[in-house]
Backbone atoms as SQL, in Angstrom:
CREATE TABLE atoms (id INTEGER PRIMARY KEY, chain TEXT, resi INTEGER, resn TEXT, atom TEXT, x REAL, y REAL, z REAL);
INSERT INTO atoms VALUES
  (1, 'A', 1, 'MET', 'N', 17.594, 69.472, 28.121),
  (2, 'A', 1, 'MET', 'CA', 16.529, 70.232, 28.135),
  (3, 'A', 1, 'MET', 'C', 16.623, 71.102, 26.474),
  (4, 'A', 2, 'ILE', 'N', 17.056, 70.711, 25.032),
  (5, 'A', 2, 'ILE', 'CA', 16.912, 71.221, 24.758),
  (6, 'A', 2, 'ILE', 'C', 15.573, 69.981, 23.735),
  (7, 'A', 3, 'ALA', 'N', 15.670, 68.962, 24.303),
  (8, 'A', 3, 'ALA', 'CA', 15.024, 67.835, 23.070),
  (9, 'A', 3, 'ALA', 'C', 13.042, 68.359, 24.030),
  (10, 'A', 4, 'LYS', 'N', 12.916, 69.054, 24.800),
  (11, 'A', 4, 'LYS', 'CA', 11.531, 69.406, 24.695),
  (12, 'A', 4, 'LYS', 'C', 11.021, 70.501, 24.056),
  (13, 'A', 5, 'TRP', 'N', 12.343, 71.549, 23.331),
  (14, 'A', 5, 'TRP', 'CA', 11.939, 72.063, 22.530),
  (15, 'A', 5, 'TRP', 'C', 11.805, 71.326, 20.700),
  (16, 'A', 6, 'ASN', 'N', 12.551, 70.269, 20.684),
  (17, 'A', 6, 'ASN', 'CA', 13.026, 70.045, 19.332),
  (18, 'A', 6, 'ASN', 'C', 11.741, 69.299, 19.250),
  (19, 'A', 7, 'THR', 'N', 10.561, 69.538, 18.359),
  (20, 'A', 7, 'THR', 'CA', 9.461, 69.076, 17.996),
  (21, 'A', 7, 'THR', 'C', 9.184, 69.417, 16.678),
  (22, 'A', 8, 'PRO', 'N', 8.332, 68.221, 15.691),
  (23, 'A', 8, 'PRO', 'CA', 8.367, 68.534, 14.722),
  (24, 'A', 8, 'PRO', 'C', 7.721, 69.827, 13.711),
  (25, 'A', 9, 'LYS', 'N', 7.215, 70.549, 14.457),
  (26, 'A', 9, 'LYS', 'CA', 7.024, 72.129, 13.823),
  (27, 'A', 9, 'LYS', 'C', 8.548, 72.823, 14.022),
  (28, 'A', 10, 'GLY', 'N', 9.772, 72.704, 14.792),
  (29, 'A', 10, 'GLY', 'CA', 10.791, 73.376, 15.116),
  (30, 'A', 10, 'GLY', 'C', 10.763, 74.706, 15.346),
  (31, 'A', 11, 'ASN', 'N', 10.388, 74.481, 16.756),
  (32, 'A', 11, 'ASN', 'CA', 10.446, 75.442, 18.323),
  (33, 'A', 11, 'ASN', 'C', 11.799, 76.164, 18.393),
  (34, 'A', 12, 'TYR', 'N', 12.668, 75.894, 17.458),
  (35, 'A', 12, 'TYR', 'CA', 14.264, 77.212, 17.777),
  (36, 'A', 12, 'TYR', 'C', 14.072, 78.258, 18.030),
  (37, 'A', 13, 'GLN', 'N', 12.915, 78.926, 17.124),
  (38, 'A', 13, 'GLN', 'CA', 12.926, 80.081, 17.454),
  (39, 'A', 13, 'GLN', 'C', 12.981, 80.939, 18.751),
  (40, 'A', 14, 'LEU', 'N', 11.747, 80.045, 20.114),
  (41, 'A', 14, 'LEU', 'CA', 11.037, 79.599, 21.024),
  (42, 'A', 14, 'LEU', 'C', 12.870, 79.890, 22.109),
  (43, 'A', 15, 'LEU', 'N', 13.498, 78.810, 21.274),
  (44, 'A', 15, 'LEU', 'CA', 14.330, 78.654, 22.113),
  (45, 'A', 15, 'LEU', 'C', 15.218, 79.661, 22.056),
  (46, 'A', 16, 'GLN', 'N', 15.528, 80.678, 21.098),
  (47, 'A', 16, 'GLN', 'CA', 16.611, 81.045, 21.030),
  (48, 'A', 16, 'GLN', 'C', 16.104, 82.708, 21.908),
  (49, 'A', 17, 'ILE', 'N', 13.853, 82.816, 21.551),
  (50, 'A', 17, 'ILE', 'CA', 13.769, 83.604, 22.472),
  (51, 'A', 17, 'ILE', 'C', 14.428, 84.010, 23.770),
  (52, 'A', 18, 'PHE', 'N', 13.939, 82.391, 24.369),
  (53, 'A', 18, 'PHE', 'CA', 13.788, 82.199, 25.766),
  (54, 'A', 18, 'PHE', 'C', 15.952, 82.084, 26.474),
  (55, 'A', 19, 'TRP', 'N', 16.345, 81.826, 25.071),
  (56, 'A', 19, 'TRP', 'CA', 17.452, 82.215, 25.726),
  (57, 'A', 19, 'TRP', 'C', 18.130, 83.376, 25.780),
  (58, 'A', 20, 'PHE', 'N', 17.965, 84.321, 24.952),
  (59, 'A', 20, 'PHE', 'CA', 18.388, 85.877, 24.833),
  (60, 'A', 20, 'PHE', 'C', 17.842, 86.226, 26.485),
  (61, 'A', 21, 'GLY', 'N', 16.680, 86.193, 26.289),
  (62, 'A', 21, 'GLY', 'CA', 15.820, 86.618, 27.350),
  (63, 'A', 21, 'GLY', 'C', 16.560, 86.216, 28.796),
  (64, 'A', 22, 'ARG', 'N', 16.698, 85.087, 29.184),
  (65, 'A', 22, 'ARG', 'CA', 17.627, 84.248, 30.478),
  (66, 'A', 22, 'ARG', 'C', 18.671, 85.283, 30.250),
  (67, 'A', 23, 'ALA', 'N', 19.499, 85.510, 29.180),
  (68, 'A', 23, 'ALA', 'CA', 21.255, 85.815, 29.256),
  (69, 'A', 23, 'ALA', 'C', 20.743, 87.346, 29.102),
  (70, 'A', 24, 'ILE', 'N', 20.202, 88.063, 28.905),
  (71, 'A', 24, 'ILE', 'CA', 19.505, 89.659, 29.344),
  (72, 'A', 24, 'ILE', 'C', 19.032, 89.706, 30.692),
  (73, 'A', 25, 'LYS', 'N', 18.114, 88.322, 31.367),
  (74, 'A', 25, 'LYS', 'CA', 18.092, 88.835, 32.743),
  (75, 'A', 25, 'LYS', 'C', 19.543, 88.610, 33.934),
  (76, 'A', 26, 'LEU', 'N', 20.246, 87.791, 33.354),
  (77, 'A', 26, 'LEU', 'CA', 21.742, 87.455, 34.048),
  (78, 'A', 26, 'LEU', 'C', 22.319, 88.612, 33.858),
  (79, 'A', 27, 'LEU', 'N', 21.585, 90.172, 32.944),
  (80, 'A', 27, 'LEU', 'CA', 22.595, 91.540, 32.611),
  (81, 'A', 27, 'LEU', 'C', 24.032, 90.996, 31.809),
  (82, 'A', 28, 'CYS', 'N', 23.421, 89.760, 31.420),
  (83, 'A', 28, 'CYS', 'CA', 24.409, 89.293, 29.540),
  (84, 'A', 28, 'CYS', 'C', 24.631, 90.593, 28.585),
  (85, 'A', 29, 'ARG', 'N', 25.482, 91.438, 28.236),
  (86, 'A', 29, 'ARG', 'CA', 25.084, 92.294, 27.191),
  (87, 'A', 29, 'ARG', 'C', 26.202, 92.420, 26.192),
  (88, 'A', 30, 'THR', 'N', 27.037, 91.942, 26.076),
  (89, 'A', 30, 'THR', 'CA', 27.983, 91.648, 25.610),
  (90, 'A', 30, 'THR', 'C', 28.978, 90.241, 25.931),
  (91, 'A', 31, 'PRO', 'N', 28.515, 89.071, 25.204),
  (92, 'A', 31, 'PRO', 'CA', 28.587, 88.055, 25.407),
  (93, 'A', 31, 'PRO', 'C', 29.916, 87.827, 24.741),
  (94, 'A', 32, 'SER', 'N', 30.392, 86.983, 24.777),
  (95, 'A', 32, 'SER', 'CA', 32.234, 86.741, 24.812),
  (96, 'A', 32, 'SER', 'C', 31.869, 86.017, 23.022),
  (97, 'A', 33, 'GLU', 'N', 32.815, 85.827, 22.080),
  (98, 'A', 33, 'GLU', 'CA', 32.640, 85.417, 20.886),
  (99, 'A', 33, 'GLU', 'C', 32.563, 83.807, 21.304),
  (100, 'A', 34, 'VAL', 'N', 32.961, 82.936, 22.115),
  (101, 'A', 34, 'VAL', 'CA', 33.149, 81.356, 22.724),
  (102, 'A', 34, 'VAL', 'C', 31.688, 81.447, 23.266),
  (103, 'A', 35, 'THR', 'N', 30.727, 82.604, 23.866),
  (104, 'A', 35, 'THR', 'CA', 29.637, 81.987, 24.353),
  (105, 'A', 35, 'THR', 'C', 28.453, 81.909, 22.915),
  (106, 'A', 36, 'THR', 'N', 28.869, 82.966, 22.177),
  (107, 'A', 36, 'THR', 'CA', 28.068, 83.669, 21.145),
  (108, 'A', 36, 'THR', 'C', 28.061, 82.101, 19.788),
  (109, 'A', 37, 'GLN', 'N', 29.250, 81.041, 20.211),
  (110, 'A', 37, 'GLN', 'CA', 29.502, 80.448, 19.113),
  (111, 'A', 37, 'GLN', 'C', 28.780, 78.874, 20.138),
  (112, 'A', 38, 'MET', 'N', 28.402, 78.960, 21.007),
  (113, 'A', 38, 'MET', 'CA', 28.322, 78.018, 21.854),
  (114, 'A', 38, 'MET', 'C', 26.727, 77.909, 21.979),
  (115, 'A', 39, 'TRP', 'N', 26.409, 79.419, 21.982),
  (116, 'A', 39, 'TRP', 'CA', 24.754, 79.541, 21.800),
  (117, 'A', 39, 'TRP', 'C', 24.387, 79.067, 20.452),
  (118, 'A', 40, 'THR', 'N', 25.217, 79.529, 18.980),
  (119, 'A', 40, 'THR', 'CA', 24.934, 79.005, 17.474),
  (120, 'A', 40, 'THR', 'C', 24.872, 77.605, 17.830),
  (121, 'A', 41, 'VAL', 'N', 25.626, 77.332, 18.298),
  (122, 'A', 41, 'VAL', 'CA', 25.572, 75.355, 17.836),
  (123, 'A', 41, 'VAL', 'C', 24.672, 74.939, 18.718),
  (124, 'A', 42, 'PHE', 'N', 24.001, 75.220, 20.129),
  (125, 'A', 42, 'PHE', 'CA', 23.127, 74.854, 20.789),
  (126, 'A', 42, 'PHE', 'C', 21.522, 75.295, 19.757),
  (127, 'A', 43, 'LEU', 'N', 21.771, 76.100, 19.548),
  (128, 'A', 43, 'LEU', 'CA', 20.437, 76.404, 18.321),
  (129, 'A', 43, 'LEU', 'C', 20.373, 75.688, 17.434),
  (130, 'A', 44, 'LEU', 'N', 21.386, 75.411, 16.839),
  (131, 'A', 44, 'LEU', 'CA', 21.654, 74.409, 15.402),
  (132, 'A', 44, 'LEU', 'C', 21.017, 73.500, 15.767),
  (133, 'A', 45, 'LEU', 'N', 21.322, 72.624, 16.458),
  (134, 'A', 45, 'LEU', 'CA', 20.661, 71.187, 17.421),
  (135, 'A', 45, 'LEU', 'C', 19.549, 71.178, 17.758),
  (136, 'A', 46, 'ALA', 'N', 18.992, 72.399, 18.359),
  (137, 'A', 46, 'ALA', 'CA', 17.421, 72.485, 18.268),
  (138, 'A', 46, 'ALA', 'C', 16.535, 72.310, 17.296),
  (139, 'A', 47, 'ARG', 'N', 17.119, 72.651, 15.933),
  (140, 'A', 47, 'ARG', 'CA', 16.526, 72.621, 14.729),
  (141, 'A', 47, 'ARG', 'C', 16.164, 70.953, 14.737),
  (142, 'A', 48, 'PRO', 'N', 14.447, 70.759, 14.092),
  (143, 'A', 48, 'PRO', 'CA', 14.554, 69.738, 14.135),
  (144, 'A', 48, 'PRO', 'C', 15.436, 68.303, 13.446),
  (145, 'A', 49, 'GLU', 'N', 15.389, 68.804, 12.528),
  (146, 'A', 49, 'GLU', 'CA', 16.428, 68.111, 11.152),
  (147, 'A', 49, 'GLU', 'C', 17.761, 68.266, 10.971),
  (148, 'A', 50, 'GLU', 'N', 18.443, 69.104, 12.202),
  (149, 'A', 50, 'GLU', 'CA', 19.910, 69.076, 12.599),
  (150, 'A', 50, 'GLU', 'C', 20.256, 67.522, 13.689),
  (151, 'A', 51, 'THR', 'N', 21.756, 67.087, 13.503),
  (152, 'A', 51, 'THR', 'CA', 21.660, 66.103, 13.724),
  (153, 'A', 51, 'THR', 'C', 23.644, 66.225, 14.133),
  (154, 'A', 52, 'LEU', 'N', 23.966, 65.514, 15.001),
  (155, 'A', 52, 'LEU', 'CA', 25.360, 66.239, 15.488),
  (156, 'A', 52, 'LEU', 'C', 26.076, 65.865, 13.877),
  (157, 'A', 53, 'GLU', 'N', 25.726, 64.822, 13.258),
  (158, 'A', 53, 'GLU', 'CA', 26.369, 64.470, 11.968),
  (159, 'A', 53, 'GLU', 'C', 25.998, 65.571, 11.431),
  (160, 'A', 54, 'SER', 'N', 25.220, 65.994, 10.866),
  (161, 'A', 54, 'SER', 'CA', 24.466, 67.204, 9.949),
  (162, 'A', 54, 'SER', 'C', 25.673, 68.194, 9.972),
  (163, 'A', 55, 'LEU', 'N', 25.545, 68.222, 11.218),
  (164, 'A', 55, 'LEU', 'CA', 26.195, 69.870, 12.043),
  (165, 'A', 55, 'LEU', 'C', 27.579, 69.539, 11.475),
  (166, 'A', 56, 'ALA', 'N', 28.800, 68.496, 12.024),
  (167, 'A', 56, 'ALA', 'CA', 29.442, 68.292, 11.414),
  (168, 'A', 56, 'ALA', 'C', 29.987, 68.442, 10.065),
  (169, 'A', 57, 'ARG', 'N', 28.767, 68.266, 8.744),
  (170, 'A', 57, 'ARG', 'CA', 29.303, 68.682, 7.481),
  (171, 'A', 57, 'ARG', 'C', 28.744, 69.705, 7.519),
  (172, 'A', 58, 'TYR', 'N', 28.346, 70.692, 8.384),
  (173, 'A', 58, 'TYR', 'CA', 28.758, 72.004, 7.589),
  (174, 'A', 58, 'TYR', 'C', 29.539, 72.872, 7.588),
  (175, 'A', 59, 'SER', 'N', 30.083, 73.246, 6.252),
  (176, 'A', 59, 'SER', 'CA', 31.280, 74.309, 5.767),
  (177, 'A', 59, 'SER', 'C', 31.348, 75.566, 7.153),
  (178, 'A', 60, 'GLU', 'N', 32.610, 75.682, 7.369),
  (179, 'A', 60, 'GLU', 'CA', 33.360, 76.757, 7.901),
  (180, 'A', 60, 'GLU', 'C', 32.244, 78.066, 7.548),
  (181, 'A', 61, 'ALA', 'N', 32.308, 78.644, 6.719),
  (182, 'A', 61, 'ALA', 'CA', 31.208, 79.658, 5.766),
  (183, 'A', 61, 'ALA', 'C', 30.259, 79.567, 6.556),
  (184, 'A', 62, 'ALA', 'N', 29.382, 78.292, 6.251),
  (185, 'A', 62, 'ALA', 'CA', 28.246, 78.268, 6.787),
  (186, 'A', 62, 'ALA', 'C', 27.724, 78.659, 8.190),
  (187, 'A', 63, 'LEU', 'N', 28.831, 77.540, 9.031),
  (188, 'A', 63, 'LEU', 'CA', 28.926, 78.232, 10.284),
  (189, 'A', 63, 'LEU', 'C', 28.951, 79.733, 10.864),
  (190, 'A', 64, 'LYS', 'N', 29.938, 80.405, 10.076),
  (191, 'A', 64, 'LYS', 'CA', 30.165, 81.695, 10.074),
  (192, 'A', 64, 'LYS', 'C', 29.009, 82.280, 10.063),
  (193, 'A', 65, 'ILE', 'N', 27.969, 82.306, 9.082),
  (194, 'A', 65, 'ILE', 'CA', 26.870, 82.996, 8.538),
  (195, 'A', 65, 'ILE', 'C', 26.234, 82.628, 10.009),
  (196, 'A', 66, 'GLU', 'N', 25.652, 81.308, 10.382),
  (197, 'A', 66, 'GLU', 'CA', 24.440, 81.246, 11.520),
  (198, 'A', 66, 'GLU', 'C', 25.401, 81.759, 12.766),
  (199, 'A', 67, 'HIS', 'N', 26.658, 81.546, 12.707),
  (200, 'A', 67, 'HIS', 'CA', 27.173, 82.325, 14.120),
  (201, 'A', 67, 'HIS', 'C', 26.990, 84.123, 14.185),
  (202, 'A', 68, 'SER', 'N', 27.458, 84.664, 12.784),
  (203, 'A', 68, 'SER', 'CA', 26.757, 86.440, 12.619),
  (204, 'A', 68, 'SER', 'C', 25.250, 86.542, 12.774),
  (205, 'A', 69, 'ARG', 'N', 24.679, 85.578, 12.034),
  (206, 'A', 69, 'ARG', 'CA', 22.931, 85.528, 12.356),
  (207, 'A', 69, 'ARG', 'C', 22.549, 85.298, 13.573),
  (208, 'A', 70, 'VAL', 'N', 22.876, 84.462, 14.620),
  (209, 'A', 70, 'VAL', 'CA', 22.711, 84.544, 16.306),
  (210, 'A', 70, 'VAL', 'C', 23.720, 85.718, 16.813),
  (211, 'A', 71, 'LYS', 'N', 24.413, 86.560, 16.512),
  (212, 'A', 71, 'LYS', 'CA', 24.784, 87.776, 17.282),
  (213, 'A', 71, 'LYS', 'C', 23.951, 88.724, 16.890),
  (214, 'A', 72, 'ALA', 'N', 23.923, 88.563, 15.402),
  (215, 'A', 72, 'ALA', 'CA', 22.897, 89.783, 15.335),
  (216, 'A', 72, 'ALA', 'C', 21.384, 89.966, 15.795),
  (217, 'A', 73, 'ALA', 'N', 21.210, 88.659, 16.134),
  (218, 'A', 73, 'ALA', 'CA', 19.532, 88.862, 16.859),
  (219, 'A', 73, 'ALA', 'C', 19.382, 89.073, 18.408),
  (220, 'A', 74, 'PHE', 'N', 20.549, 88.702, 18.429),
  (221, 'A', 74, 'PHE', 'CA', 21.267, 88.983, 20.384),
  (222, 'A', 74, 'PHE', 'C', 20.997, 90.168, 20.505),
  (223, 'A', 75, 'LYS', 'N', 21.911, 91.028, 19.133),
  (224, 'A', 75, 'LYS', 'CA', 22.001, 92.694, 19.540),
  (225, 'A', 75, 'LYS', 'C', 20.480, 93.169, 19.225),
  (226, 'A', 76, 'SER', 'N', 19.634, 92.787, 18.491),
  (227, 'A', 76, 'SER', 'CA', 18.633, 93.381, 18.209),
  (228, 'A', 76, 'SER', 'C', 17.661, 93.224, 19.183),
  (229, 'A', 77, 'ALA', 'N', 17.761, 92.112, 20.221),
  (230, 'A', 77, 'ALA', 'CA', 17.428, 91.536, 21.597),
  (231, 'A', 77, 'ALA', 'C', 17.392, 92.646, 22.557),
  (232, 'A', 78, 'LEU', 'N', 18.608, 92.859, 22.485),
  (233, 'A', 78, 'LEU', 'CA', 19.221, 94.296, 23.368),
  (234, 'A', 78, 'LEU', 'C', 18.628, 95.297, 23.014),
  (235, 'A', 79, 'VAL', 'N', 17.824, 96.113, 22.139),
  (236, 'A', 79, 'VAL', 'CA', 17.320, 97.309, 21.649),
  (237, 'A', 79, 'VAL', 'C', 16.429, 97.581, 23.170),
  (238, 'A', 80, 'GLY', 'N', 15.981, 98.854, 23.885),
  (239, 'A', 80, 'GLY', 'CA', 15.378, 99.464, 24.474),
  (240, 'A', 80, 'GLY', 'C', 15.836, 98.629, 25.796),
  (241, 'A', 81, 'VAL', 'N', 17.059, 97.356, 25.949),
  (242, 'A', 81, 'VAL', 'CA', 17.392, 97.076, 27.339),
  (243, 'A', 81, 'VAL', 'C', 18.629, 97.645, 27.760),
  (244, 'A', 82, 'PRO', 'N', 18.088, 98.382, 29.761),
  (245, 'A', 82, 'PRO', 'CA', 19.127, 99.604, 29.946),
  (246, 'A', 82, 'PRO', 'C', 20.774, 98.767, 30.149),
  (247, 'A', 83, 'ALA', 'N', 21.332, 99.365, 30.292),
  (248, 'A', 83, 'ALA', 'CA', 22.487, 98.967, 30.372),
  (249, 'A', 83, 'ALA', 'C', 22.743, 98.325, 31.802),
  (250, 'A', 84, 'ALA', 'N', 23.429, 97.293, 32.009),
  (251, 'A', 84, 'ALA', 'CA', 23.942, 96.486, 33.459),
  (252, 'A', 84, 'ALA', 'C', 24.319, 97.924, 34.082),
  (253, 'A', 85, 'ASP', 'N', 23.942, 97.284, 35.865),
  (254, 'A', 85, 'ASP', 'CA', 24.588, 98.887, 36.329),
  (255, 'A', 85, 'ASP', 'C', 25.802, 97.993, 36.699),
  (256, 'A', 86, 'ILE', 'N', 26.403, 96.603, 36.140),
  (257, 'A', 86, 'ILE', 'CA', 27.360, 96.250, 37.020),
  (258, 'A', 86, 'ILE', 'C', 28.375, 95.402, 35.615),
  (259, 'A', 87, 'VAL', 'N', 29.455, 96.018, 35.799),
  (260, 'A', 87, 'VAL', 'CA', 30.273, 95.212, 34.699),
  (261, 'A', 87, 'VAL', 'C', 31.081, 94.789, 34.813),
  (262, 'A', 88, 'LEU', 'N', 31.500, 93.229, 34.557),
  (263, 'A', 88, 'LEU', 'CA', 32.453, 92.265, 35.022),
  (264, 'A', 88, 'LEU', 'C', 33.261, 92.089, 33.996),
  (265, 'A', 89, 'GLU', 'N', 34.544, 92.470, 34.258),
  (266, 'A', 89, 'GLU', 'CA', 35.527, 91.718, 32.725),
  (267, 'A', 89, 'GLU', 'C', 35.723, 90.559, 33.102),
  (268, 'A', 90, 'VAL', 'N', 35.953, 90.065, 34.221),
  (269, 'A', 90, 'VAL', 'CA', 36.407, 88.499, 34.323),
  (270, 'A', 90, 'VAL', 'C', 35.441, 88.021, 35.522),
  (271, 'A', 91, 'LEU', 'N', 34.944, 86.902, 35.356),
  (272, 'A', 91, 'LEU', 'CA', 33.863, 86.369, 36.565),
  (273, 'A', 91, 'LEU', 'C', 34.980, 86.236, 37.677),
  (274, 'A', 92, 'PRO', 'N', 34.875, 86.026, 38.953),
  (275, 'A', 92, 'PRO', 'CA', 35.440, 85.066, 39.730),
  (276, 'A', 92, 'PRO', 'C', 34.718, 83.817, 39.627),
  (277, 'A', 93, 'SER', 'N', 36.137, 83.238, 40.338),
  (278, 'A', 93, 'SER', 'CA', 36.339, 81.594, 40.205),
  (279, 'A', 93, 'SER', 'C', 35.428, 80.812, 40.715),
  (280, 'A', 94, 'THR', 'N', 34.813, 81.217, 41.710),
  (281, 'A', 94, 'THR', 'CA', 33.543, 80.694, 42.595),
  (282, 'A', 94, 'THR', 'C', 31.762, 82.007, 42.072),
  (283, 'A', 95, 'ALA', 'N', 30.962, 81.533, 42.605),
  (284, 'A', 95, 'ALA', 'CA', 29.939, 81.710, 42.737),
  (285, 'A', 95, 'ALA', 'C', 29.868, 82.553, 44.388),
  (286, 'A', 96, 'ALA', 'N', 30.248, 81.951, 45.027),
  (287, 'A', 96, 'ALA', 'CA', 30.267, 82.274, 46.445),
  (288, 'A', 96, 'ALA', 'C', 31.477, 83.908, 46.389),
  (289, 'A', 97, 'LEU', 'N', 32.199, 83.944, 45.990),
  (290, 'A', 97, 'LEU', 'CA', 33.558, 84.810, 45.577),
  (291, 'A', 97, 'LEU', 'C', 32.802, 85.973, 44.498),
  (292, 'A', 98, 'LEU', 'N', 31.742, 86.029, 43.969),
  (293, 'A', 98, 'LEU', 'CA', 31.264, 86.892, 43.091),
  (294, 'A', 98, 'LEU', 'C', 30.102, 87.738, 44.063),
  (295, 'A', 99, 'LYS', 'N', 29.761, 86.917, 45.055),
  (296, 'A', 99, 'LYS', 'CA', 28.493, 87.023, 45.608),
  (297, 'A', 99, 'LYS', 'C', 28.853, 87.808, 46.904),
  (298, 'A', 100, 'SER', 'N', 30.468, 87.874, 47.485),
  (299, 'A', 100, 'SER', 'CA', 30.877, 88.454, 48.233),
  (300, 'A', 100, 'SER', 'C', 31.770, 89.603, 47.858),
  (301, 'A', 101, 'ASP', 'N', 31.809, 89.531, 46.652),
  (302, 'A', 101, 'ASP', 'CA', 32.720, 90.856, 45.516),
  (303, 'A', 101, 'ASP', 'C', 31.676, 91.834, 45.530),
  (304, 'A', 102, 'HIS', 'N', 30.302, 91.348, 45.119),
  (305, 'A', 102, 'HIS', 'CA', 29.425, 92.185, 44.628),
  (306, 'A', 102, 'HIS', 'C', 27.902, 91.946, 45.374),
  (307, 'A', 103, 'PRO', 'N', 28.045, 92.012, 46.650),
  (308, 'A', 103, 'PRO', 'CA', 26.629, 91.959, 47.478),
  (309, 'A', 103, 'PRO', 'C', 25.115, 92.227, 46.396),
  (310, 'A', 104, 'GLU', 'N', 25.252, 92.962, 45.913),
  (311, 'A', 104, 'GLU', 'CA', 23.909, 93.682, 45.304),
  (312, 'A', 104, 'GLU', 'C', 24.105, 93.022, 44.135);
């Protein structure tokens, strides 16, 4: 999926908008640290100049800065978005269980 966004012009910003839009549509309002870290890595890899090898050479400080940027960008994307009707602290283990517990 990321490959189609990996153009010479670098449309990773579009990927970020798309990704955040999907998360918001799925009622994600407070993603976990692990989730935002995963987003950060995928968004870094969507940049045309990045590879797994170049990403492995990032310093911990550089990764933290990029992670902070991603979290701030998601928080900005939430401006004006209504609060979620349902708040789940822990996701059920299966989609069927989620659907039976929350039919709405």
